N, C-alpha and C positions, 0 to 999 in steps of 0.2 A: 390446350386442345386435346381431345380424346382421340386416340388412335382408332381408325376404322375397325380394326380387329376386335377391340374391346367393346365397340358400340353394338356389334351384332350379337343376338342371343345365341346361346349354345343349345338350348332346348326350348321348344314352344309346345305347351300342353293345352288341349281343349277339354274342359270339364263341364259336366252338366250341373244342374242346381243341387244335386245330392253330393257333389264332390267326386264323382266317378269319372275317371279318365276315358275320353272318347277317342282322342287322337293324340299322338306324340310324334313330333318332328324334330330330329336331331340336326345340329349343324354339321358341317363337313368334318370338323375335328372329332366328333363322336359318331361318325357314320358307321363304325364297326359295331356299335351297340345295337342290339335287336330290341328296340323300344316297343315293338308290337306287343310284347308280352305284358305291357302295362295296361293295355286296353281292357276295360271292364273292371279295373281295380280302383279302389279308393286311393286318393292321393296320400292319405295318412299312412297307407300300408307300404309305400315304396320308399319311405325315409327311415332313418335310424330310429329303432323303437325307443331308444333312450333320449329322444328329442326333448328339449325343454317344454314344460307344460304350457308356458306362455305362447310358444309357437303353435302347439296343438289347438289352444283356445283361439288363437288368431285365425287359423284355418277354419275352425268350426264357426267362428263369427262371420267369416267371409261367406261360408255356405248358407248360413241361416239368414243373414241380414243383407247380403249382396254388397257388402262394403269392400272396397279395394284395400289391399294390404301388401306389405313388403316384409320378407323374413328370410333368415339364413338357416339352412339345414345341412346335415351330412347326407348326401344322396347315395342310395344304394342302387347300382345298375345291374341289369340281368347277367352281365359277365362276372359279377362278384366284386368289381371295383367300387371303391367308395372315395368321394372327395367332396369338399364343401361347395355348396351351390347357394346362390342368392336368387330368390324368386320375387317377382312382382306380379301380383294377381289383380286382374281388372275385371269388373263385372260387365257383362254384355247387356244387362238390363232385362227387366221382367223375368221370364223363365228361360232365357236363352243360355244361361250358364256363365262360364268364366273362361278367360284366357290367362294362363300363367306362363310368363316369360322367365327363363332361368339363365344365369350366367355362371360359368365355372370360376370359382375363387381359388383354384389350385395355384395359379400364378401368384396371387396375393399372399397365399399361405407360404409359398416357397420364399417370397421376398421377406416375409416376417421371420422365417427361420434363418435366412441368411443374415438379416439384421441382428437377430439374437446372437448368432455366432460371431458377428463382427463386434458386438458389444462385449462379448466374453473375451475375444482376442484383445480388445482395447483395454479391458480391465487387467488382463495378464501383462500387457505392455506397461500399464501404469505401475503395477507392483514391481516389475523388473526395473523401471526407472527409479522408483523409490528405493530399491535395494542398492542401485548404483549411487544414488544421492547419499544414502546412509554410509556406504563405504568411503565416498568422497569426503563426507563430513568427518569421519573417523581419521582419515589421513590428514585432512586439513588441520584438525585440532591436535593431532599427535606429532606434527612436524616440530623438530627442534628449532628450525629457522622461523623467524617471524614472517607470516604470510597475510597479505591484505588484498581485498578486492576493492578497486577504486573506480568510481563512475567516470566514463570518458568525458561527459559534458562539463562537470564542475569539479572533478577530482575529490568529491566527497567519498569517505570510506563507507563502503557497503557492508563488508564483513571483515573481521580481523580475528585471527586465532589467538589462543591463550598466550603464546610466546610474544606476539605483537603487542598485546595489552600489557603484559607484565614487564617486558624488557624495554619497550620503546614508548609506552603510553599512547598507543594508537587504538582508538575505539570507534565502533560504528557510529556514523553520523558526523564525525569530525571532518574538518577540511584538511586534507593531507598537505596542501600548500602552506597552511599556517604553521606547520611544524618544521618547514625547511628554512635554512638560512639563505639570505638574499644572494650570496655568491654562487649558490648551487642551482638557482632557478632556471637560468638560461640553458645550462647543460641538461637539466632534467627535462625541459620542454623539448630540446633537440632529440633526446632519447625517446620520448613518447611519440614524436613525429615519425621516427624510424620504426617504432613498434607498429604504428598504424599502417605504414607502408609495407613492412615485411613480416609482421606478425610477432616478431621478437627483436631484441637488440642486445648488444654487449652490456655488461654491468657497468656501474659507475660508483664513485665514492660520493656519499651524501652525508651532510651534517644536519642532524636534527637539533632544533633550537633548545630543547630541554636537556640534551645530553652532550657531554664534551667529546665523546669519541666519534670517529667517522664510521660510517656504515657502508657495506657493499649492497647495492640494490640492483636486482635483475628484474626485467619487465617483459611480459608477453600479453597477448590478447586472449580473452576467453569470453564465453557467452554465459549470460545469466538470464533469469526470468525478466529482468528489466532491460535486457539488451546487451550490447557489447560492454566489456569492462577491462581494465588493466589488472593483471595479476602481478603483484609486486612481492618478491622474495627479498627479505632484508636480513642481513647478518652483520654483527659487530666485527670490525676488522681487528684481528689479533695484533697484539704488541703496541696498541695505541694508548694504553693506560696501565697504570700500576695496580697491584692488588690493593694498595692503600686507597687509591682513588675509587676503585670499585666498591670497597668497603664503605667509604664515606658516602657514596651515592645511596647505597642500601640503607645506611644509617639515617640519612636525610629523609628518605621515603618513610622509614619507620617512625621518625619523629613527627612528620606531618600527619601521619595516620593517627597518632596518639594525642595530637593537640587537643586541649579542652575547647578551643574555639573552632568554629566551622572553617574549613579551608577547601577551595575548589580551584582547579585549573580550567580556564576557558579559552576558546580561540577568539579571533577578532570579531566574530559575529555573536558571541555569547554562548556558544555550544559547550557543554560541560565535557571536559576530557578526563578529569579525575576528581574524586571528592573523598574527603575523610569521613570517619565515623560520626564526628560531632555534627557535620553538615547534614548527614543522612538522618540523624535524630531530629534536627530542626525541621527538615523538610518532610519528616515522617515517611521515609522510604525504607523498604526492607533490605536493600542491598545497593552496592555501588552500580551494579548493572542497570538498575532502575533509573539512575541519573545520567549515566554516560550516553552521549549522543543527543541528549535533550537540551533545549535552550533554557538558560537560567531564568528567563522571563516567565516561565511556567510557575515559578515560586516567588520571584522577586518582580512584581508588576505594579507596585504602588505608583500612581501618577506623580511625576515630579521626582521620584526616587527609585525608579526602576533600573533594570540592567542597562538600558540604552543610555541613561544619564552617566553611569559609571564608565561605559565605553567611550562616550564623548569626552569626559574629563581625562581619561587615560590618553586619548589622542591629542588633546590640547596641552596637557601638563605632564604626562608621563606617570602620574601617580595620584592616588586619592587617599585621604586620611580621615578616618572616623566619620564617614557620611552616615547620617541617620536614614535608616531604611526599615522595611518590614518584610519578613519572610513568611509566606503563607504555606503551611504544611498540606500534604496531600489528603490528610484526614480532617482538615478544618482548623487545626491549631494555628495561631499567629504568634510569631516571635519578633520582638523589636530588636534590631541589631545595629551595630556600628560597623560600617564596611570600610576596610582599608584595602587598597589594590595597587599593584605595580605590574607593568609590562616587562617582557624580556628585553625590549629596547626602549629608549627614552620617549620616542614619539610613535613611529609607525610600527607598533608592536604586532607580533604574530600570536603570541601566547601570553596570557595574563594570569596572575595568581590573586585570589580574593580571600582575605581573612575576615570572617564574620564573627564579631564578638557580641555575645548576647547582652542586651541592655534592659534596664527596668522599664524603659518607655522612651518615647521620642524626646520628652522634655529633659532627659538625662544625657542625651547624645549630642555631641558637638557637631557643628557644620564642617564640611570638608575644607581642609586648609588650602588645597590647591584647586582653585577654580570652582565655580558653581554654574549650574544650568540656570539661565535667566528665569526669574519668576519662582524659584524654589523657596519654600518657607524656611526660615531659620528659627532657632530656638529663642532668638531675641524677640520674635514676633509673638508676644504673649497673648495678644488679642485674638480671640477665636475668629472674629470677622477678618482679621488680617491673614490668618492661616488659611481660611476658606478661600479668600480672594486670591492669594498667591498660588494655591493649589489649582484653582480654576484657571488662572492665567497660564500656568505651566502646561496644563492639559490642553488648553485652547491652542497654544503655540505649537505643541507637539502634533495636534491634529492638522493644523494648517501646513506644517512642514511635510507631513505624510501625504496630504492631498497634492501639494506641489510636486513631490517626488513621483506620485502616481501618474500625473499628467505631464511629466517631464518639463516642469517650469511654466506650463501654459496657464497663466493666471485666470483667464476667462473660464476655461474648463474647470479649474480648481474652485473658483467662486461659485459656479453653478452646482458643482458637486456638494459644496458646503452649505448651499442654500443662502449665499450672500450675494449682494451686488458687487460688481467689480470695484466700485468706489469704497464699499465697506471693507473689502479684502485689502485694498491698498492702505486704508487707514490702520488696519490691524497690523499690517506688515511694518508700517512706520512706527507703530506703538512698540513692537517687539524688536525694533532695530534689525529687521531681517535682512541678511546680506545673501542674495542668491548666489549659489555656486555653479 
């Protein structure tokens, strides 16, 4: 709704057919202006001489053709003041002339100036925030202690500084819980509960599954672009290991990095925690940073021999030996590999190591010795039809399982989603000996 003050005209002019002003009536706001001086003058003579030519042509067209028009000009008043005005000129018909109604645009101009100043202030605030963020980043990366930001919702690592990556193998995208030993989880949850209540909590000793030493962990709440997060400061506790043990750990890390076979550490969902140079060459990645925090399924996604099969076998049997698989590089190259894997614990593993040995082709790779995903092709199936059928069945079974998980075991909804009748879905579940969990 327009305020009544803005609806009333500030100036009303009466002009003859030649565009000469015959009468000028100001509103109360301009009552101090002596507009009688405009009488007998052409309208074009009382506006800024530098007015746009299009405006002058519009005024001339109004005078010659009697067409109504609307335009904005910088108005010059008898007192010497100038400010923008918007005029609407209406023809009175025949030779009766025109009426031009003007509104003061000074308020709009002031608002535009204030908006421009506000935008400039906002830009200055933005650059100040950027400067603060840059300083924070420098302090974050330069800290000798390992520092990680962990999401409140799922304890995924949002950010980790260099010390956290190098000393504890903590990388963005990884699940922090996957690195903890079972004995510490209850105390760690209690500490986080206290952090949410009070903003911070006393430190505690924590054992990371890949490292023998215990660590001191302190937690506090902080804000990020994604919302609230836990800020964890982690430091190795002195006196818990000998120099020989530390040397052995660094030696193991160096050996893994120099292995001719690809080697990756993953968490229980398949997210890469660390990868050696040979794996980076197979995956055609420029650096380890390009792999960390990404799921291995991005490169190992062949139906029936993808990373989910490896994870299932690890959960069932604790290890995998020389499983035939394919690694698709980021630049299009494909490498046939034999995958051997083992978790940090026999069954309910938190972290797993995968060794990927390059093979000439699938026909030269042996099947995994510990368990198989039902329907997976083996090298004994030399018939192409058998291989195609087995791969199709493995993919079909995987799709059915995913649909049931999506609809939380509701077979009617899953069947509709898959485009099957309920009877057909039941038949396929019997075929694959599906055991709902």
